[in-house]
C-alpha positions as CSV (number, residue, x, y, z in Angstrom):
1,M,74.5,130.4,87.4
2,L,76.2,132.7,89.8
3,I,73.7,135.4,90.9
4,E,75.4,137.1,93.8
5,I,78.6,137.7,95.8
6,T,79.1,139.8,98.9
7,S,81.6,140.4,101.7
8,P,81.9,142.6,104.7
9,V,85.2,143.9,103.2
10,F,83.5,145.2,100.0
11,K,82.9,148.8,101.0
12,E,81.9,152.2,99.5
13,K,82.5,155.4,101.4
14,G,82.9,153.6,104.7
15,K,79.8,151.4,104.4
16,E,79.5,147.8,103.4
17,R,78.5,147.5,99.8
18,P,75.2,145.8,99.0
19,P,75.5,142.4,97.3
20,I,76.8,142.4,93.8
21,R,74.0,140.9,91.7
22,F,74.7,139.0,88.4
23,K,72.5,138.0,85.5
24,E,72.5,135.9,82.3
25,G,74.7,137.3,79.6
26,L,77.1,140.2,80.0
27,N,78.1,141.4,83.5
28,V,80.4,144.5,83.6
29,V,82.7,145.6,86.4
30,L,83.1,149.2,85.2
31,G,86.1,151.5,86.1
32,K,86.8,155.2,85.6
33,E,86.7,157.1,82.4
34,D,90.4,157.9,82.7
35,G,91.3,154.3,83.1
36,E,92.7,154.7,86.6
37,N,94.1,151.6,88.1
38,S,94.3,150.2,91.7
39,I,90.5,150.6,92.3
40,G,89.8,146.9,92.5
41,K,88.6,145.8,89.0
42,S,90.8,142.8,88.9
43,S,90.2,142.0,92.5
44,A,86.5,141.9,91.9
45,M,87.0,139.6,88.9
46,L,89.2,137.3,91.1
47,A,86.5,137.3,93.8
48,I,84.1,136.0,91.1
49,D,86.6,133.3,90.2
50,F,86.9,132.6,93.9
51,A,83.1,131.9,94.0
52,F,83.7,129.4,91.2
53,G,86.3,127.6,93.2
54,G,89.4,129.4,92.0
55,N,92.4,130.2,94.3
56,S,94.0,133.3,92.6
57,Y,92.0,135.6,94.9
58,L,94.1,134.4,97.8
59,V,97.1,136.4,96.6
60,S,95.1,139.5,95.6
61,D,95.6,143.0,97.1
62,G,92.5,142.6,99.1
63,V,93.8,139.6,101.1
64,K,97.3,141.1,101.2
65,H,96.2,144.4,102.8
66,I,93.0,143.6,104.6
67,G,93.8,140.1,105.8
68,N,91.7,137.0,105.8
69,H,88.0,137.4,105.2
70,T,84.9,135.6,103.9
71,I,83.2,135.8,100.5
72,F,79.5,134.9,100.5
73,F,77.9,133.9,97.2
74,T,74.8,132.4,95.7
75,F,74.2,130.1,92.7
76,E,70.8,129.4,91.2
77,F,69.8,126.4,89.2
78,D,66.3,125.6,88.0
79,G,65.0,128.4,90.0
80,T,66.5,127.2,93.3
81,P,69.1,129.3,95.1
82,Y,72.1,127.7,96.8
83,Y,74.0,129.8,99.4
84,F,77.6,129.3,100.3
85,A,80.5,130.9,102.2
86,R,84.2,130.6,101.6
87,S,87.0,132.0,103.7
88,T,90.4,133.0,102.5
89,E,91.7,131.5,105.8
90,S,90.5,128.0,105.0
91,P,89.8,128.1,101.3
92,T,89.5,124.3,100.9
93,D,86.3,124.4,103.0
94,I,83.0,125.5,101.3
95,H,80.3,126.2,103.9
96,V,76.7,125.5,103.0
97,C,74.4,128.3,104.1
98,S,70.7,128.9,104.4
99,E,69.1,132.1,103.2
100,G,70.8,135.2,104.7
101,Y,74.1,133.3,104.7
102,V,73.4,131.5,108.0
103,L,75.9,128.7,108.3
104,T,74.2,125.3,108.4
105,G,77.2,123.4,109.8
106,V,77.5,121.5,106.5
107,V,81.0,121.8,105.0
108,W,82.0,120.6,101.6
109,T,85.6,120.2,100.3
110,K,86.6,122.3,97.4
111,Q,86.6,119.2,95.2
112,Q,83.0,118.3,96.3
113,F,81.9,121.8,95.5
114,A,83.6,121.7,92.0
115,D,81.9,118.3,91.3
116,W,78.6,119.8,92.4
117,L,79.0,122.7,90.0
118,K,80.0,120.4,87.2
119,E,76.9,118.4,87.7
120,K,74.6,121.4,88.0
121,Y,76.1,123.0,84.8
122,H,75.6,119.6,83.0
123,I,79.2,119.2,82.1
124,D,80.0,116.0,84.0
125,F,82.0,114.8,81.0
126,A,84.5,111.9,81.2
127,G,87.8,113.1,82.6
128,L,86.8,116.8,82.8
129,S,88.1,118.8,85.7
130,F,85.8,121.7,86.4
131,R,88.5,124.0,87.8
132,E,91.0,123.3,85.0
133,T,88.4,124.1,82.5
134,M,87.1,127.3,84.1
135,S,90.6,128.6,84.9
136,S,91.4,128.3,81.2
137,F,88.7,130.8,80.3
138,F,88.7,133.2,83.3
139,R,91.5,135.4,82.0
140,I,92.2,137.8,84.9
141,Y,95.4,139.6,85.8
142,G,97.3,137.4,88.3
143,K,96.1,134.1,86.9
144,E,99.0,133.8,84.3
145,N,96.6,132.7,81.5
146,T,96.6,135.8,79.4
147,D,99.3,134.8,76.9
148,E,97.6,135.9,73.7
149,R,99.8,133.6,71.6
150,K,98.8,130.5,73.6
151,P,95.1,130.9,74.4
152,L,94.6,127.2,75.1
153,K,97.0,127.4,78.1
154,G,94.9,127.7,81.3
155,L,97.4,126.9,84.1
156,P,101.0,127.9,84.7
157,G,103.4,125.3,83.4
158,E,100.6,123.5,81.4
159,G,102.0,121.9,78.3
160,M,100.3,121.9,74.9
161,Q,99.2,118.3,75.2
162,K,97.5,118.9,78.5
163,S,95.7,122.0,77.0
164,I,94.5,120.0,74.1
165,E,93.2,117.2,76.4
166,I,91.2,119.7,78.4
167,L,89.7,121.0,75.1
168,V,88.8,117.5,73.9
169,R,87.1,116.8,77.2
170,L,85.2,120.1,77.1
171,F,83.8,119.1,73.7
172,D,82.8,115.8,75.3
173,R,84.8,113.9,72.8
174,Y,87.0,112.1,75.3
175,K,84.4,109.3,75.5
176,D,85.2,108.7,71.8
177,I,88.8,107.8,72.5
178,E,88.3,106.0,75.8
179,A,88.3,102.6,74.1
180,F,91.5,103.4,72.4
181,N,93.1,104.7,75.5
182,G,91.9,101.7,77.5
183,N,93.4,99.4,74.9
184,L,96.8,101.2,75.2
185,E,96.7,101.0,79.0
186,E,96.0,97.2,78.7
187,Q,98.9,96.7,76.4
188,K,101.2,98.7,78.7
189,K,100.0,96.6,81.6
190,R,100.7,93.3,79.8
191,L,104.2,94.5,78.9
192,S,104.9,95.6,82.4
193,I,103.7,92.2,83.9
194,F,105.9,90.4,81.4
195,R,108.9,92.4,82.4
196,E,108.2,91.8,86.1
197,A,108.0,88.1,85.4
198,R,111.4,88.3,83.7
199,K,112.7,90.2,86.7
200,Y,111.7,87.4,89.1
201,R,112.6,84.7,86.5
202,F,109.1,83.4,86.2
203,V,109.8,83.4,82.5
204,P,113.2,82.9,80.9
205,D,115.4,86.0,80.6
206,L,115.6,87.5,77.2
207,V,118.3,87.2,74.7
208,G,120.1,90.2,73.3
209,G,117.9,91.3,70.5
210,K,117.4,90.0,67.0
211,T,121.0,89.2,66.4
212,K,121.2,86.9,69.4
213,Y,117.9,85.4,68.5
214,D,119.3,84.4,65.1
215,E,122.5,83.0,66.8
216,N,120.3,80.9,69.1
217,L,118.4,79.5,66.1
218,A,121.7,78.4,64.5
219,Q,122.9,76.9,67.8
220,I,119.6,75.0,68.2
221,H,120.0,73.6,64.7
222,S,123.5,72.5,65.5
223,L,122.5,70.9,68.8
224,Q,119.6,69.1,67.2
225,V,122.0,67.6,64.6
226,Q,124.3,66.5,67.5
227,L,121.3,64.9,69.3
228,D,120.2,63.1,66.2
229,N,123.7,61.7,65.5
230,L,124.0,60.6,69.2
231,T,120.7,58.7,68.8
232,D,121.6,57.1,65.5
233,E,125.0,55.9,66.8
234,Q,124.1,54.5,70.1
235,V,120.4,53.5,69.9
236,E,119.0,51.1,67.4
237,G,115.3,50.5,67.1
238,H,114.3,53.3,69.5
239,N,112.7,56.6,68.6
240,E,112.7,59.9,70.6
241,A,109.6,58.8,72.5
242,D,111.4,55.6,73.6
243,I,114.4,57.6,74.8
244,E,112.1,59.9,76.7
245,K,110.4,57.0,78.3
246,S,113.7,55.4,79.3
247,R,114.9,58.7,80.8
248,L,111.7,59.1,82.7
249,K,111.9,55.4,83.9
250,S,115.4,56.0,85.1
251,Q,114.4,59.1,87.0
252,L,111.4,57.2,88.6
253,Q,113.6,54.3,89.6
254,G,116.0,56.8,91.2
255,S,113.1,58.4,93.1
256,K,111.9,54.9,94.2
257,L,115.4,54.0,95.5
258,R,115.5,57.3,97.6
259,L,112.0,56.6,99.0
260,E,112.9,53.0,99.9
261,T,116.1,54.2,101.7
262,D,114.1,56.7,103.6
263,L,111.5,54.0,104.4
264,Q,114.3,51.7,105.9
265,A,115.5,54.6,108.1
266,K,112.0,55.2,109.4
267,R,111.5,51.4,110.1
268,R,114.8,51.3,112.0
269,R,113.6,54.3,114.1
270,V,110.4,52.4,114.9
271,S,112.4,49.4,116.1
272,L,114.5,51.5,118.4
273,L,111.3,53.1,119.8
274,D,109.8,49.7,120.4
275,I,112.9,48.6,122.3
276,S,112.8,51.7,124.5
277,L,109.1,51.1,125.2
278,A,109.7,47.3,126.0
279,Y,112.7,47.5,128.2
280,G,112.9,51.1,129.3
281,L,116.0,53.2,129.9
282,Y,116.0,53.1,133.7
283,P,117.1,50.5,136.5
284,T,114.6,48.0,137.9
285,E,114.4,46.7,141.5
286,A,116.1,43.4,140.5
287,D,119.0,45.5,139.1
288,L,119.4,47.3,142.4
289,S,119.4,44.0,144.4
290,A,122.1,42.5,142.1
291,L,124.1,45.7,142.6
292,Q,124.1,45.3,146.4
293,E,125.3,41.7,146.1
294,F,128.5,42.9,144.5
295,F,128.8,46.2,146.4
296,P,127.6,45.5,150.0
297,D,128.3,49.0,151.3
298,V,126.2,50.7,148.6
299,N,123.6,53.1,149.9
300,I,120.4,51.2,148.8
301,R,118.1,53.9,150.3
302,K,119.6,56.6,148.1
303,L,119.5,54.3,145.1
304,Y,115.8,53.6,145.6
305,E,115.1,57.4,145.8
306,V,116.9,57.8,142.5
307,E,114.9,54.9,141.0
308,K,111.6,56.6,142.1
309,Y,112.7,59.7,140.2
310,H,113.6,57.6,137.2
311,Q,110.2,55.9,137.3
312,K,108.5,59.3,137.1
313,L,110.8,60.3,134.3
314,A,110.1,56.9,132.6
315,T,106.4,57.6,132.5
316,I,106.9,60.9,130.7
317,L,109.4,59.3,128.3
318,D,107.0,56.4,127.5
319,E,104.4,59.0,126.4
320,Q,106.9,60.7,124.2
321,F,108.1,57.5,122.7
322,K,104.5,56.4,121.9
323,S,103.7,59.8,120.3
324,E,106.9,59.7,118.2
325,R,106.2,56.1,117.2
326,Q,102.7,57.1,115.9
327,S,104.2,60.0,114.0
328,V,106.8,57.8,112.4
329,E,104.2,55.2,111.5
330,L,102.2,57.9,109.6
331,E,105.4,58.9,107.8
332,I,106.0,55.2,106.9
333,A,102.5,54.9,105.5
334,A,103.0,58.0,103.4
335,L,106.3,56.6,102.0
336,L,104.7,53.3,101.2
337,E,102.0,55.2,99.3
338,Q,104.5,57.2,97.3
339,I,106.6,54.1,96.5
340,Q,103.5,52.4,95.2
341,S,102.6,55.4,93.1
342,V,106.1,55.5,91.6
343,Q,106.1,51.8,90.9
344,T,102.7,52.2,89.1
345,E,104.2,54.9,86.9
346,I,107.2,52.6,86.2
347,N,104.9,49.7,85.3
348,Q,102.8,51.9,83.0
349,L,106.0,52.9,81.0
350,G,106.5,49.2,80.2
351,F,109.7,47.8,78.6
352,V,111.7,50.4,76.7
353,G,114.9,48.5,76.1
354,N,118.3,48.8,77.7
355,L,119.7,52.3,77.4
356,S,122.8,53.2,79.3
357,K,122.8,55.9,81.9
358,E,125.7,57.6,80.1
359,F,123.6,57.9,77.0
360,L,120.6,59.1,78.8
361,D,122.6,61.8,80.7
362,M,124.2,63.1,77.5
363,H,120.9,63.0,75.6
364,S,119.2,64.9,78.5
365,E,122.0,67.5,78.6
366,I,121.8,68.3,74.9
367,K,118.0,68.3,74.9
368,G,117.9,70.6,78.0
369,H,120.2,73.0,76.2
370,I,118.0,73.1,73.2
371,D,114.9,73.6,75.3
372,A,116.6,76.5,77.2
373,L,117.5,78.3,73.9
374,K,114.0,77.7,72.6
375,A,112.5,79.2,75.8
376,Q,114.8,82.2,75.5
377,N,113.7,82.8,71.9
378,E,110.1,82.3,72.8
379,A,110.6,85.0,75.4
380,Y,112.1,87.3,72.9
381,L,109.2,86.7,70.5
382,T,106.7,87.4,73.2
383,L,108.4,90.6,74.2
384,T,108.5,91.7,70.5
385,E,104.8,90.9,70.2
386,L,103.9,92.8,73.3
387,Q,106.0,95.8,72.2
388,D,104.4,95.8,68.8
389,A,100.9,95.6,70.3
390,K,101.6,98.6,72.6
391,K,103.0,100.5,69.6
392,K,100.0,99.7,67.5
393,A,97.6,100.7,70.3
394,D,99.5,104.0,70.8
395,E,99.2,104.7,67.0
396,M,95.5,103.9,67.0
397,L,95.0,106.3,69.9
398,K,96.9,109.1,68.3
399,H,95.0,108.6,65.0
400,A,91.7,108.7,66.9
401,I,92.7,111.9,68.7
402,E,93.9,113.5,65.5
403,S,90.6,112.7,63.8
404,I,88.6,114.3,66.6
405,L,91.0,117.3,66.7
406,D,90.3,117.8,63.0
407,E,86.6,118.1,63.7
408,I,87.1,120.4,66.7
409,E,89.6,122.5,64.7
410,R,87.1,123.0,61.8
411,A,84.2,123.9,64.2
412,I,86.3,126.5,66.2
413,N,87.8,128.1,63.1
414,D,84.4,128.4,61.4
415,R,82.9,130.1,64.4
416,M,85.9,132.4,64.9
417,K,85.6,133.4,61.2
418,E,81.9,134.2,61.7
419,Y,82.7,136.4,64.7
420,N,85.7,138.0,63.1
421,D,83.6,138.9,60.0
422,S,81.1,140.6,62.2
423,L,83.7,143.0,63.7
424,F,84.6,144.8,60.5
425,T,82.9,146.3,57.5
426,D,85.7,145.1,55.3
427,V,87.0,141.5,55.1
428,R,89.8,140.8,57.5
429,K,91.7,137.5,58.1
430,A,90.3,135.6,61.0
431,P,92.5,133.9,63.7
432,R,93.1,130.2,63.1
433,L,93.8,127.3,65.4
434,T,95.8,124.5,63.9
435,F,96.6,121.2,65.6
436,N,99.9,120.0,64.3
437,E,99.6,116.6,66.0
438,Y,97.7,115.2,69.0
439,N,100.0,117.1,71.3
440,S,100.8,120.5,69.7
441,Y,99.0,123.4,68.1
442,R,99.5,126.8,66.5
443,F,97.3,129.9,67.1
444,E,97.7,132.8,64.8
445,T,96.1,135.4,62.6
446,P,97.6,134.8,59.1
447,D,99.9,137.7,58.1
448,D,99.0,139.7,61.2
449,T,101.1,139.2,64.3
450,G,100.3,142.5,66.0
451,T,99.5,142.6,69.7
452,G,96.0,143.9,69.2
453,S,95.2,141.2,66.6
454,N,96.5,138.5,68.9
455,Y,94.4,139.7,71.9
456,K,91.4,140.0,69.6
457,G,92.0,136.4,68.5
458,M,92.1,135.2,72.1
459,V,88.8,136.9,72.9
460,I,87.1,135.5,69.8
461,Y,88.5,132.0,70.6
462,D,86.9,132.2,74.1
463,L,83.6,133.3,72.6
464,A,83.7,130.4,70.1
465,I,84.3,127.9,72.9
466,L,81.6,129.4,75.0
467,N,79.0,128.9,72.3
468,L,80.3,125.6,70.9
469,T,80.5,123.7,74.2
470,A,78.9,123.4,77.6
471,L,81.4,125.9,79.1
472,P,79.1,127.9,81.5
473,A,81.0,131.3,81.6
474,I,84.0,133.3,80.6
475,A,85.8,136.3,82.2
476,H,88.0,138.9,80.5
477,D,90.0,141.5,82.5
478,S,90.4,145.0,81.3
479,L,94.1,144.4,80.4
480,I,92.9,142.1,77.6
481,L,90.3,144.4,76.1
482,K,92.4,147.6,76.3
483,N,95.0,145.9,74.0
484,I,92.4,145.5,71.2
485,G,91.6,148.2,68.7
486,D,88.5,150.4,69.4
487,G,86.7,149.2,66.3
488,A,87.1,145.5,67.2
489,V,86.0,146.2,70.8
490,D,82.8,147.8,69.6
491,G,82.1,144.6,67.6
492,I,83.1,142.3,70.5
493,M,80.6,144.1,72.8
494,K,77.8,143.2,70.4
495,I,78.8,139.5,70.6
496,Y,79.1,139.7,74.4
497,V,75.7,141.1,74.8
498,Q,74.1,138.4,72.6
499,S,75.3,135.6,74.9
500,T,72.8,133.7,77.0
501,K,75.7,132.4,79.1
502,Q,77.4,134.5,81.7
503,V,80.2,136.8,80.5
504,F,82.2,138.7,83.2
505,I,84.4,141.6,82.0
506,A,86.3,144.5,83.6
507,F,86.3,147.7,81.6
508,D,87.3,151.3,81.7
509,K,87.7,154.3,79.4
510,Q,84.2,153.7,78.1
511,A,83.8,157.2,76.7
512,A,86.4,156.4,74.0
513,Y,84.0,154.0,72.3
514,K,80.9,154.3,70.2
515,P,77.6,155.2,71.8
516,D,76.2,151.7,71.2
517,T,79.2,150.3,73.1
518,Q,78.7,152.8,75.9
519,R,75.0,151.8,76.2
520,I,75.9,148.1,76.3
521,L,78.5,148.8,79.1
522,T,76.2,151.0,81.1
523,G,73.2,148.7,80.7
524,N,75.1,145.7,81.9
525,T,77.2,147.2,84.7
526,V,76.9,145.2,88.0
527,L,79.6,147.0,89.9
528,K,81.0,150.5,89.3
529,L,84.3,151.4,90.9
530,S,86.2,154.7,91.1
531,D,88.5,156.6,93.5
532,G,87.5,158.6,96.4
533,N,86.6,155.7,98.7
534,C,84.5,154.1,96.0
535,E,87.1,151.4,95.3
536,L,86.1,147.8,95.8
537,Y,87.3,147.8,99.4
538,G,86.5,151.5,100.0
539,E,90.2,152.5,99.9
540,S,93.2,152.4,97.6
541,W,96.7,151.2,98.4
542,N,98.3,152.7,95.3
543,K,97.4,156.1,94.0
544,E,100.0,156.0,91.2
545,V,98.4,156.1,87.7
546,T,100.2,154.6,84.8
547,D,98.8,153.8,81.4
548,N,100.9,150.6,81.0
549,E,100.2,149.0,84.3
550,D,97.3,147.0,85.5
551,E,96.0,146.6,89.0
552,L,95.6,143.4,90.9
């Protein structure tokens, strides 16, 4: 738990305040009897939230007027203290300290610190964010989570579904719906992969819905009749298997012919290479002598120089011819192997009769059209099945969540009724939380929509969650409590003080309440603030006092 915060900027009458020490149960930041604002109650509460990893303190009056500074704080778990420092200048860095807040050089990220707190508080539940959870129940002016009509809302802009998800995780019930959620994600993934395959034509493109699917079925039937008639009219004594064999044999024979044509071309190339290697493409000495006989004035010396160049060139060309001949020979060997393979397939088909090419082409065209339509319809059926599977998985997840929410709803409402009954001598209607679906809720006190009743309901709701879950602490600013009737506050104080978990509250005008309430407040005060240089920072930036305005 948090046992201490301190900072050089926390002052009283010009001197640095001693560390603010906290304990189990209720911890009170107490203001003046007259309820004067701008003395730092909310800033002190935000500093506590800052120690828990919150960020709202960064826009508080203390930072605004004093500038950046460091908050030092200590948590204690199982009797061991852990010291930290966090600066408003670099709030994402949490510095690990030794006793006396001496920096060790070890720096954690804010996320590492939050995860550490989650582990130490034993709330390392599936999907649970420590900061989202704590922020929902640290209701301090400036955090925008004090809407008494929507107490589940913890962050600005947070929708109802997100609020409900946080609550489910806090009750550690998210693990009960993980299998359903995993199934839904798997179905979404399968549907996405199928659509991607369509996009790149790895599977046939879809037809236009059920109507086109039915049209395809009719066209398939018509084409099948046409195919049957074609077979009956032109082919006697042959079944569909024979026709397929004949078509395949025709295709193989065509392939063999193409391979043999390619083979002949390769063999001609080898013959030309052999001629080049045997006779060469350059003049010999005999050729030059014969040339001089017919042309006596020819410059034989020059011709011999040219011949020597040609001989060097011939040596290079011979190597190239040999290399190319070897390559072509390998290609010929591969072609012979392919021709033999095709011939083997042709032989295996055996004799299938004399079927004309015209018949085979027409038969192939009709059958290909039928196969394409069937493939389209199969794609449509596959898409429909995938969509149905996703829809079913989504419904199963929603039903699982709704079942869990029913249990959570009953537990919260029972505990809120228990607390509400303890506040009054007469029977009063308790606030109620109602989950309409998996993604919406209502929070109200039946037949009582007054402001005081709504704020009382929010406080009772927080106390119920504190005692029903592993939530380690709650915080209520004075603006919440001063909107509740005096009698209800007296009762709430008795619930606060019974808590073994930490409760942080800011409070003023204590003299207006019953002696028991005053004793509870005085006995649990950890920080007392007033004017006259006894504000949190030892000074005030706003001396104006208004009953309807709260300080930051």
